[in-house]
Phi, psi and omega in degrees: 000311177305318180298316177296315180299307184284318178302309179294322180290316178299320181295319180299314182290315180293319175298322178296316177296321182293321180292322177300319180295320179296323179296318181295317180302317183290333179298334181263008178274153184299320179257095184266142170242095191294331177290319179296312182302316180292319179295318178296318180298312189291317178300315174306308182298313182297319182292322181294314178294323176296310181303316183291323175299321177294315180296320178297318182294323180293320177297317181296322174297320174298320184290316182296317178299320180291321176292321171298317174301317180292325176294327177285331178281338185309304188291325179295314177297317181296322178294323182278326192241337182078321177242139182253129177248161171308314184298325176293320178291314184302320178290339184251358181227167177275015172290146172279170179302315182296315181296323180294314179297320175297319181289324178298319182298322177293325173294320174297317181291329175280353179087011182272338183234155169244135180276122180260340181169194183293119177064020176236130187227155175229153180282132180268126176276146178296326178220119182298148181289338180285339184250083183270157184280154181303329177290335179284338184278337186286000000 
């Protein structure tokens, strides 16, 4: 599915550019048909913009899916390793290294993670285990 989505969209975007440039080339020929040239140019630009938009939508969908997967992995990684690294998240999700770092920094800003050092994070517990409530002690 990804091959079809990215392949067709890339073909549409690149084909649109080719058609737009052919329209510009035809504009400088001796026997001009301005209606045809304008149609080719507008169609080429529309195809390019449409292909680019589909690629961007696919990338946004992939990023959202990766962020959801990363959020699901956080508790398990914290329980198993204690420390969460960029590489751990990157290996388990479709996010790139840059996307992973940005997502982790947003999680730190939201207060769900604590930064321990370069590319090292820890999950912030809602209630520390050393401070249990009086009802838990009974």
